[in-house]
C-alpha positions in Angstrom: -17.0 -87.7 95.8 -13.4 -86.7 95.7 -13.0 -83.0 94.8 -9.2 -83.0 94.9 -9.0 -82.7 91.1 -10.8 -79.4 91.2 -8.4 -76.5 91.5 -10.9 -73.7 91.9 -8.1 -71.2 92.7 -6.7 -71.6 89.2 -10.1 -71.7 87.5 -10.5 -67.9 87.5 -13.8 -67.8 89.4 -14.8 -64.7 91.3 -14.8 -65.2 95.1 -18.0 -66.7 96.3 -18.7 -63.9 98.7 -18.8 -61.4 95.8 -21.0 -63.6 93.5 -23.5 -65.2 95.9 -25.9 -62.3 95.6 -25.7 -62.3 91.8 -26.4 -66.0 91.3 -29.8 -66.4 89.7 -32.1 -69.4 89.6 -32.0 -71.4 86.4 -34.6 -70.7 83.8 -36.8 -73.6 83.0 -35.0 -74.2 79.7 -31.6 -74.1 81.5 -32.9 -76.6 84.0 -34.1 -79.0 81.3 -30.7 -78.6 79.5 -28.8 -79.4 82.6 -31.1 -82.3 83.3 -30.4 -83.8 79.9 -26.7 -83.3 80.4 -26.8 -85.0 83.8 -28.8 -87.9 82.4 -26.4 -88.4 79.6 -23.3 -88.3 81.9 -25.1 -90.6 84.4 -25.5 -93.3 81.6 -21.7 -93.5 81.2 -19.8 -95.8 83.4 -17.3 -93.8 85.5 -16.4 -92.7 89.0 -19.1 -90.0 89.1 -22.0 -91.7 87.4 -23.8 -92.6 90.7 -23.4 -89.1 92.0 -24.5 -87.6 88.7 -27.5 -89.9 88.5 -28.5 -88.8 92.0 -28.3 -85.2 91.0 -30.3 -85.9 87.8 -33.1 -87.6 89.8 -33.1 -84.7 92.3 -33.3 -82.1 89.6 -36.0 -84.1 87.7 -38.1 -84.1 90.8 -37.9 -80.3 91.2 -38.7 -79.0 87.7 -41.9 -79.3 85.7 -41.8 -82.0 83.0 -41.9 -81.1 79.4 -40.3 -78.2 77.7 
């Protein structure tokens, strides 16, 4: 996957060192929302669809079904 299009310096994110301790796990609802989003994007033909599909399958295998 080519990350050249991501300009994280201009995105306004806090430095990773300062935020790593504050990053929380996803709630179950958030995980299912993210899974639905990934599955929707994976169905579209595009340069990232295979990567997104892989992430969707990975997430689906790690969270309980149903919500």
